[in-house]
C-alpha positions as CSV (number, residue, x, y, z in Angstrom):
1,K,49.6,-30.3,-78.0
2,L,52.2,-32.6,-79.0
3,F,55.1,-30.9,-76.6
4,N,52.4,-30.1,-73.9
5,I,52.0,-26.8,-74.5
6,N,49.1,-24.9,-73.0
7,E,47.2,-22.2,-74.9
8,N,47.9,-19.6,-72.8
9,E,52.2,-19.8,-72.4
10,K,54.2,-17.7,-75.0
11,I,56.6,-20.3,-76.8
12,I,60.1,-19.2,-77.6
13,L,61.8,-20.6,-79.9
14,F,65.5,-21.3,-80.2
15,V,66.9,-23.5,-83.9
16,G,70.3,-24.3,-84.2
17,L,73.0,-26.4,-82.8
18,L,72.9,-27.2,-79.1
19,N,76.5,-25.4,-78.1
20,M,78.2,-23.1,-76.1
21,R,79.0,-21.0,-79.2
22,K,75.0,-20.9,-79.9
23,G,74.1,-20.1,-76.1
24,I,72.3,-23.5,-75.2
25,D,73.6,-22.3,-71.5
26,I,72.2,-18.9,-71.8
27,I,68.9,-20.3,-72.7
28,I,68.7,-22.6,-69.6
29,K,69.7,-19.4,-67.6
30,T,67.6,-17.1,-69.8
31,A,64.5,-19.8,-68.8
32,N,65.6,-20.2,-65.0
33,L,65.1,-16.4,-64.8
34,L,61.5,-16.4,-66.2
35,K,60.3,-19.5,-64.4
36,N,57.2,-17.8,-63.2
37,E,56.4,-17.0,-66.4
38,N,53.8,-18.2,-68.3
39,V,56.7,-19.4,-71.6
40,K,57.5,-22.0,-72.5
41,F,61.4,-22.7,-74.7
42,I,61.2,-24.7,-78.3
43,L,64.6,-26.0,-78.9
44,V,64.7,-27.0,-82.1
45,G,68.2,-29.0,-83.2
46,D,71.2,-31.1,-81.6
47,G,74.5,-30.6,-80.6
48,P,76.9,-31.8,-78.5
49,E,75.8,-30.1,-75.5
50,R,72.3,-31.7,-75.7
51,K,72.7,-34.1,-73.0
52,K,74.5,-32.1,-70.5
53,S,71.5,-29.3,-71.2
54,I,68.6,-31.8,-70.8
55,D,70.6,-33.0,-67.5
56,I,70.6,-29.1,-65.7
57,V,67.2,-28.2,-67.2
58,K,66.1,-31.7,-64.8
59,N,68.2,-30.7,-62.1
60,L,66.8,-27.0,-62.6
61,K,63.4,-28.5,-62.3
62,L,62.9,-26.9,-65.7
63,N,61.5,-29.3,-67.6
64,G,57.8,-28.1,-68.0
65,K,59.7,-24.6,-69.4
66,I,61.9,-26.0,-71.9
67,V,61.3,-28.7,-74.8
68,F,63.9,-30.3,-76.6
69,V,63.3,-31.5,-79.7
70,G,65.7,-32.7,-81.8
71,N,66.3,-32.3,-85.3
72,R,63.5,-31.3,-87.6
73,L,62.3,-31.3,-91.1
74,D,59.0,-29.7,-90.3
75,V,61.1,-26.6,-89.0
76,H,58.6,-24.1,-90.4
77,N,55.8,-25.2,-87.5
78,F,57.8,-24.1,-84.8
79,Y,57.9,-20.8,-86.4
80,N,54.2,-20.7,-87.3
81,Q,53.3,-21.0,-84.0
82,A,56.2,-18.9,-82.3
83,D,55.7,-15.9,-80.1
84,L,59.6,-15.1,-79.8
85,F,62.7,-15.9,-81.4
86,F,65.7,-16.2,-78.9
87,L,69.2,-16.6,-80.3
88,P,71.9,-15.6,-77.6
89,S,74.5,-16.6,-79.5
90,R,78.6,-15.8,-78.8
91,G,79.5,-16.0,-82.7
92,E,77.8,-15.6,-86.2
93,G,78.7,-14.5,-89.5
94,L,75.0,-14.2,-91.4
95,A,72.5,-15.7,-89.1
96,G,70.0,-17.7,-91.5
97,V,67.6,-18.5,-88.5
98,L,67.6,-14.8,-87.8
99,M,66.3,-14.6,-91.7
100,E,64.3,-17.4,-91.3
101,A,62.6,-15.8,-88.1
102,M,61.8,-12.3,-90.2
103,I,60.4,-14.1,-93.2
104,Y,58.1,-15.8,-90.7
105,Q,57.5,-12.5,-88.9
106,V,58.6,-14.1,-84.9
107,P,60.1,-11.1,-83.2
108,I,63.5,-11.8,-81.9
109,V,65.6,-11.1,-78.9
110,T,69.2,-12.3,-79.6
111,S,73.2,-11.2,-78.6
112,N,74.3,-8.3,-80.0
113,I,77.5,-9.5,-82.1
114,A,78.2,-8.3,-85.0
115,G,76.8,-11.4,-87.1
116,T,73.0,-10.4,-85.8
117,R,73.7,-6.9,-86.1
118,D,74.0,-7.6,-90.1
119,L,69.9,-8.2,-89.1
120,V,68.9,-6.7,-86.4
121,T,68.6,-3.1,-85.1
122,N,67.7,-2.7,-81.6
123,L,64.8,-1.1,-81.2
124,E,63.8,-0.9,-85.0
125,N,63.1,-4.8,-85.9
126,G,64.2,-7.0,-82.8
127,L,66.0,-6.4,-79.2
128,L,69.7,-7.1,-78.5
129,C,71.5,-7.6,-75.4
130,E,75.0,-7.9,-74.0
131,T,75.6,-11.7,-75.0
132,E,76.8,-13.1,-71.3
133,N,73.4,-10.9,-69.8
134,Y,71.1,-13.4,-68.8
135,R,68.9,-10.1,-66.6
136,C,68.8,-8.7,-70.1
137,Y,67.2,-11.4,-72.3
138,A,64.7,-12.3,-69.0
139,N,64.1,-8.8,-69.1
140,S,63.5,-8.2,-73.3
141,I,61.7,-11.4,-73.7
142,K,59.3,-10.2,-71.2
143,R,58.9,-6.5,-72.8
144,L,58.4,-7.7,-76.1
145,L,55.6,-10.9,-74.8
146,S,53.7,-7.5,-73.1
147,D,53.8,-5.0,-76.1
148,K,51.7,-6.3,-79.2
149,D,52.2,-3.0,-80.3
150,L,56.2,-3.5,-80.4
151,Q,55.7,-7.1,-81.9
152,Y,54.1,-5.4,-84.7
153,E,56.7,-3.1,-86.2
154,F,59.4,-5.4,-85.0
155,K,57.3,-8.0,-87.6
156,Q,57.1,-5.5,-89.7
157,K,60.2,-3.9,-89.7
158,G,61.9,-7.2,-89.6
159,I,60.4,-8.5,-93.2
160,E,61.0,-5.6,-94.9
161,R,64.7,-5.9,-94.1
162,I,64.5,-8.8,-95.6
163,K,62.7,-8.0,-98.7
164,A,65.5,-4.7,-99.2
165,K,68.7,-6.6,-98.1
166,F,68.3,-10.1,-99.0
167,L,65.3,-10.6,-102.3
168,W,67.7,-11.0,-105.8
169,E,65.1,-8.0,-107.0
170,S,66.4,-5.5,-104.4
171,N,69.8,-6.9,-105.3
172,I,69.8,-6.4,-108.9
173,K,68.7,-3.2,-108.4
174,N,71.7,-2.0,-106.0
175,F,73.8,-3.4,-108.5
176,E,72.1,-1.5,-111.5
177,R,72.6,2.0,-109.8
178,I,76.2,1.2,-108.6
179,Y,77.0,0.2,-112.7
180,L,75.0,2.8,-114.1
181,K,76.3,6.2,-112.4
């Protein structure tokens, strides 16, 4: 209600710095390709490209499709409401927001770069696209939003990956196994 989201709209969430490296321009171009779909992009975060991005969104008449909510302390509420997490980044270390999306069991569409591939394997626990391929992003978003089985599979595999790779218990067992050899 707060962001004029009608109950039939699918929520595509981005959390991060609004800059070129994180792909703010790619988000806008992808949203433009999906302007006739029943989706809304919710962008949580702030950054150097925010004002320019808002102006571009207005010029493209995408005001109803993209909502800039700024920095928020209640980010968990956005993850809980999201139908899909979208990170079209041009460069990442280990992407904490992808781990958050997996923990909240939000299916992911992201870029095929080193930092995201550490967490997301294409068609296993998310969909990967080459960074500048807006059509791939748009098609992947449509595919994932229309396939409940694929969403379920990605949610399960995502949380499994987090538990296996990043929980202390898993790491301690791995270290013990290596050390005891």
